[in-house]
Backbone bond lengths (Angstrom), bond angles and torsions (degrees), N, CA, C in turn:
res aa  C-N    CA-C-N  psi(-1)  N-CA   C-N-CA  omega(-1)  CA-C   N-CA-C  phi
1 M - - - 1.491 - - 1.527 108.55 -
2 V 1.244 111.78 136.81 1.531 122.86 179.28 1.505 108.46 -70.61
3 T 1.339 118.35 130.40 1.451 117.54 177.25 1.546 108.12 -92.57
4 R 1.271 117.61 166.69 1.432 123.70 175.51 1.506 112.22 -62.35
5 A 1.352 116.34 -33.33 1.413 121.70 179.98 1.596 111.63 -64.75
6 E 1.379 111.15 -44.86 1.475 113.39 178.11 1.490 113.57 -64.34
7 I 1.249 118.98 -36.73 1.459 120.13 172.77 1.530 114.90 -62.54
8 L 1.299 116.27 -40.96 1.361 120.66 -179.87 1.463 109.60 -70.50
9 V 1.315 126.54 -38.08 1.376 129.10 177.09 1.532 109.51 -66.74
10 L 1.384 117.54 -40.98 1.416 122.46 176.78 1.611 110.89 -58.81
11 G 1.302 114.40 -48.49 1.425 119.16 178.21 1.599 115.83 -59.90
12 L 1.301 111.26 -42.50 1.432 118.41 -179.86 1.595 112.54 -70.95
13 T 1.170 115.12 -37.73 1.462 121.27 -177.68 1.583 108.16 -74.74
14 A 1.342 116.33 -44.14 1.391 115.65 173.46 1.440 118.05 -63.40
15 G 1.220 120.21 -38.17 1.450 127.08 179.07 1.567 109.38 -65.52
16 V 1.377 112.85 -46.62 1.498 110.11 -177.86 1.413 112.59 -74.18
17 A 1.343 120.74 -38.47 1.486 122.19 -178.53 1.501 108.15 -69.12
18 G 1.318 119.14 -42.99 1.487 117.79 178.82 1.445 115.19 -64.05
19 S 1.385 114.77 -41.41 1.493 117.64 177.24 1.549 111.89 -63.27
20 L 1.340 114.90 -36.51 1.484 116.38 -178.60 1.550 108.83 -68.98
21 V 1.162 118.55 -49.35 1.484 121.67 -176.37 1.570 109.09 -66.27
22 G 1.280 115.19 -52.14 1.520 118.77 179.40 1.451 113.65 -58.63
23 G 1.379 114.24 -48.13 1.494 115.74 178.99 1.516 116.59 -66.90
24 L 1.368 116.34 -33.85 1.529 119.68 174.45 1.495 109.49 -60.76
25 M 1.378 116.35 -48.08 1.505 121.86 -175.50 1.537 103.29 -63.80
26 L 1.308 121.16 -48.71 1.392 123.65 -174.88 1.585 109.64 -58.43
27 G 1.274 113.78 -52.48 1.553 122.32 -175.31 1.549 107.52 -57.83
28 I 1.336 116.91 -53.13 1.470 120.80 -174.10 1.602 108.82 -66.76
29 G 1.326 116.64 -39.04 1.387 120.76 -174.75 1.547 109.65 -72.21
30 L 1.293 119.20 -45.23 1.467 120.40 174.94 1.546 114.08 -64.31
31 G 1.342 117.71 -37.22 1.389 120.48 174.49 1.531 112.20 -56.97
32 L 1.362 113.31 -43.59 1.476 117.42 -178.47 1.535 111.03 -72.09
33 V 1.333 117.04 -35.83 1.572 119.10 179.43 1.457 106.55 -64.49
34 V 1.338 120.45 -42.18 1.466 120.77 -177.22 1.508 109.81 -62.91
35 N 1.323 120.04 -33.12 1.406 124.08 174.54 1.537 119.99 -79.55
36 G 1.354 110.15 4.70 1.415 114.28 173.07 1.521 113.60 98.18
37 V 1.330 119.97 3.77 1.470 120.60 177.40 1.436 107.69 -94.99
38 H 1.322 113.37 97.38 1.477 122.31 -174.66 1.539 114.81 -74.78
39 A 1.370 117.44 -13.99 1.425 124.90 177.24 1.490 109.55 -69.90
40 A 1.400 118.45 -22.26 1.394 126.04 -177.67 1.548 112.21 -66.28
41 W 1.302 116.96 -13.90 1.522 118.89 170.98 1.488 111.01 -56.20
42 A 1.307 115.60 -23.42 1.581 122.23 179.24 1.528 105.61 -64.96
43 L 1.271 119.71 -29.35 1.539 125.05 176.73 1.555 110.48 -82.84
44 V 1.317 116.38 -40.36 1.434 117.56 -172.64 1.421 118.94 -74.91
45 L 1.311 114.49 -36.88 1.558 122.11 -175.52 1.561 110.08 -71.48
46 P 1.295 123.48 -44.34 1.468 117.46 -177.47 1.563 112.27 -89.15
47 A 1.284 121.46 17.58 1.394 123.39 -171.74 1.547 110.35 -66.97
48 A 1.360 111.04 -47.09 1.584 114.53 -177.62 1.515 110.70 -72.39
49 P 1.328 117.30 -42.32 1.592 114.26 -179.99 1.421 110.54 -62.15
50 L 1.323 121.68 -38.05 1.540 124.33 -178.41 1.512 108.90 -65.20
51 G 1.276 115.76 -41.01 1.433 121.51 173.93 1.466 117.20 -54.29
52 G 1.371 111.88 -45.70 1.491 121.11 176.97 1.531 113.72 -72.52
53 L 1.358 115.36 -28.24 1.501 118.64 178.75 1.534 108.29 -69.12
54 I 1.261 122.22 -31.95 1.349 124.72 177.21 1.647 112.59 -59.50
55 G 1.291 111.37 -41.81 1.473 117.89 -179.33 1.557 107.73 -73.37
56 Y 1.344 120.02 -32.73 1.411 122.85 176.94 1.573 112.82 -67.82
57 L 1.342 117.47 -40.63 1.422 123.84 179.13 1.536 109.02 -65.16
58 L 1.432 112.54 -40.17 1.519 113.45 -173.93 1.619 105.74 -70.61
59 S 1.367 119.06 -35.29 1.383 119.17 -176.11 1.630 109.34 -71.24
60 R 1.400 118.10 -30.29 1.375 118.86 177.81 1.535 107.89 -71.18
61 R 1.294 122.45 -34.13 1.376 123.19 -179.48 1.619 109.45 -69.07
62 L 1.347 116.41 -36.08 1.535 116.93 178.49 1.555 107.49 -71.80
63 A 1.357 116.89 -34.56 1.513 116.56 -178.61 1.594 106.47 -68.65
64 R 1.283 118.07 -34.11 1.594 123.01 -179.10 1.493 105.29 -64.90
65 Q 1.316 118.71 -40.52 1.499 123.55 -177.28 1.544 107.49 -68.09
66 V 1.288 119.41 -37.56 1.426 124.06 -178.61 1.510 111.48 -65.45
67 E 1.390 116.62 -39.24 1.403 124.65 -177.26 1.465 112.81 -64.69
68 S 1.354 115.18 -37.60 1.531 120.70 -172.71 1.521 112.28 -95.98
């Protein structure tokens, strides 16, 4: 059974890690786009989905722990 503490840790970990990865990609990408490197849109556009993917992967790991 999943405890309340595990769900809390999952949410905090997913939020912090997703924000760090997504924010870093967004910041670096926009900085490069402003300076004229238009290929940096490849960093800007997937920033939010990759941040969410981290939370998804962490929740899958927790679900796998519950099953075993």
